[in-house]
Structures are given as structure tokens and as C-alpha cells.
N, C-alpha and C positions, 0 to 999 in steps of 0.2 A: 357461232356468233354470240357475243355476250348480250344478254337482255338489258334494255335500258330501264333503269329504276324509276320509281315515281318521283323521287327527289331530283333526278336528272331531268325529267320532263318539266318539272316545275321550274327548276333553275334555268333551263334553256328558254322557257317561255318568258321569264322575267328579263333575262339578258337580252333576248331579241327585242323585247319591248323597249328596253333602255337604249338599245342601238337605234331603234326607230326615232326615239325622242332626240337623241344626240344628232342624228343625221339631219332632222328637220331644223334643229337649232343652228346647225352650221350653214345651211344653205337657204333657209327661208327668210323672208323679210321680217324684221323684229316685230312689226305691228300685227303680223299674221301667224307668228310661230305657235303660240299657245293653241289657237283654233285648229291649226293643221295637226299639231301633236295630239290633241284630243280626238280628232276624227280618225287619225291613223291608228292610235292605240285602241280605240273602240272597235275598229275592224279587225285588228289583230286578236283581241280577246274573243270577239264574236266567232272567228274561225275555230278557236279551241272549243267554244261552246257547241258549235255544230258538230265537231268531231266527237265530242263527249256524249251528245244526246241523240244522234242519228243512228248510231251503230245497231242498237237493239232492234229498232223498228225495221231498218233495212234488212237485217238478218232474218227477221220473221217473215218479211214480205218477199224477199228475193233470194233467200237461201244462204248456204254456208259460205259463199264467197265474201260475205260481210262479217263473218265471225271474228276475224282478227281485229276489226274495228270495234265490234261489240265488246270483246274481251279487254280492250284498252279503255273502256268507258270511265273507270275510276281515275286512271292516270291522266286522261285528257281533261276530266272534270276538274281535277286539282291543278292542272296546268292552266286551265281557264281562270280559276280563282287567282292564281299567281300572276298571270298576265294582266288580269283586270285590276290588280293592285296598282300597276303603273298608271292606268287610266284614272282610277279613283284618286290617286295622289295629284294628278294634274287637275282634276275637277275641283278638288279641295283648294288647290292654289288659285284657280279661277275665282272661286267664291270669295276667297280671302282678298284677292288683289283688285277685283273689279269694283268700281263705285256704284255701278248700276244694280238695281235689285234683280234677282234671278226669278223667272216665271215660276209661280208656286207649283202648278200641276206637274210640269216636267221634273221639278226638283223632288217632289214626293214620289213620283213613279221611279225615278232613278235611285232614290234613297232606299226604297223598299226592295228594289232589285239588288242593291249592294248587300242589304241585310240577308236576303235569301242566298246570295252567292257564298257568303262566309258561314252561314248556318250549315249549308250543305257541305262545305269544305271541312268544317270542324267535325261534323259527324262522320265524314268519310275518313278522317285521319284517326279517329278514336273508336276502337272496337268496344271499349267499355260503355261509351255513350250510346252506340248502336244497340248493344246488349240491353242496356237500361231501358231504351225506348221500345225495344221489341221489333222483330222483323216486319210485322204487318204495319205497325205505326211508322216505322222508318220508310217503308215503301210509299206510304201516303204523304209523309212530309217531303220526301224526294220528288214525288209527282207534282205536288203543289208548287214547290220551289222552282223546279225546272220550267213548268208552264208559265209561272209568273215572269221568270227571266226572259222567256221567249216573248211574252207579251210586252215587256219593257223595251226589248229591242224593236219589236214591230211598231210600238208607239213612237219611238224615236225616229225610225226610218220613215214611217208613214207621215209623221209630222214634217220631216224634211221634204218629202215629195209634195205635200200640199202647200208648203210655204215657199218653195222655190220656183224657178222657171222650168222650161221643158228639159233643158240640159241637166238640171238638178234632178228632175224626176226620173230621167233615163239612168242617171248614175245610181240613184238609190233604189230603183225598182228591183234589181236582182237581190239586193240585201233584204228588202222587205219580203220578197218572195221566199227567201231562205228562212227568215224568221217565222213566217206564217206556215211554211211548208213543214217545219218540224212537228208542230202539234197535229197537223193533218196526217203525217206519216204515222205518228204514234197512235192516233185514233184508228187508222186503218189496220195497224198491226194488232191492236187490242181486239178489234172485231174479228180478225182472222184467227187469233188464238182462241177466242170464245167459240167460234164456229167449229174449229178443229177439235176443241175439247168436247163440244156437244156431239159431234159426229163419232168421236172415239167412244164416248160414253154409250151412245146408241148402239154401236157395233158390239161392245162388250155385253150389253143387256140382251141383244139379239142372239149372241152366241150362247149365253146362259139359258135363254128360253129354248133354243134349239136342243141343247144338251138335255134339258129336262124332258122335252118332247120325245127325244130318242130313247130315253130310259123308260118312258111309259109305253113305247110301241110293243106290240105283241111279238113274241119270239118267232112265230110262224106266220107267214102271209106277207103281203106286199106292204112295205113301210108307208106310213101316211105322208103325203107330200107336204113339204115345209118350205115356205117362201119367206125370205128375210129381205126387207126393204133395203138394208145396207149392203146386201150382196149384189143386187141388181140381176139375179137369176133365181130360178127354182132349183131345189134339190129334190131329186126323186129317189 
């Protein structure tokens, strides 16, 4: 089976987003079209964001069954940026067409999220930029960008829960949980990687110490007992 390219993932995400917009335009009431299109495209791009950012943590925590998702992280991340472009275009149109002033804090949070979305996309597309930044710095930039975007989604969904009625809260609660759950999964995965690394380092040091002790044992006589805390038993 032919592998789907990054360009195809991005193109598919954009086309599907445009189909959503067109479908809403054809069936929704004119006074509610833009609002519904904004909400629908936000959820569509959020799905891609979750696919792009959950894979590595799930693979670390729950094993190789999530490796295919983790390996597609770059493709899904760029598909997220592409799908989000449809939502951003609608948001720009809303700002242009509405006579009412837009709340400042949500606008700032959204704008910074858009900034990080395209910073991550540009660096993901350019090997030269990544090489110029350096692997360690790129990882830090990516981490800050991903977590801020997760925060922006949580801010949006949480605000909808607090501002709406019970039905609205029930509708947005799973989305808020998904936005908050991503950082929690990544923190748990980071803790597991560190603890696994510490255990492996301790095991290696223990084996080195045991090897030195065995070299120092006399040729004749009973070997000195050696107990390694990482083995869980004594060696006689």
C-alpha cells in the first residue's frame, strides 16, 4: 500500500475543512452561518492537533501499539496547521465584518496560538531552519509552542463552559478534557522516561561495580557475596 505523503495529509485536511464550511453555508441560517463555521472548523483542527501531539506520550506510556501514531506526528502537525488556516481565515473575516469590538483577552490568546501554530509549521517544513536552531533548541521551541496551543484550546473550551448553560457545559466538557489531558499525558510520559533512564543508569553502574569486584576476588576460595539492588537478589 502506498504511503500517504505529508502534502497529501495537509491537502486533505484543508479540503475537508472547506467542505465543512460549504456544508454549513448551504444548510445553516444566514444569521448563524459564520458562528457555526467557526466552531466546526475549530473542532476539525483540534482533532489534528490531538493526533499530532498525543502519539509520543501514548507510545511511551502504553507501548508500541501507539508507535504508528507517534511516527506520524510531523504529518499530523502540518495537517493541523493546514486545517487551522481555514479557521483562521473565518476568524479574520469575523473581525473584519463585525461592528462590535472583539474581547481583548480571547483575541490575544487566539493570536499568540496562531503565531505558534505557524512557527512550528515553518520549522517543521524547513530542515535548514531546524539545523540553524539546533536540535536541543528546536525541542524547546516545539515544547513551548505545543503547550501554548493546548492552553489556548483549553482557554477557549473552558470559557465556553463557564459562559454557557448546562447543555453547553456538557457539550464542551469532553473538548476541554482533551485539551487538558494532552499536557497531563506528556508530563506523565516525561516522568516515565526519566525514571526509566535513572533505572537503566543505575543498572549499568551496578554491573560495572560487580565486574570490578569480581576482578578483585582471589583466585582460590569462596567468592565474596555481592548484592545488587537493581537485581533484586544476591549472587553467591
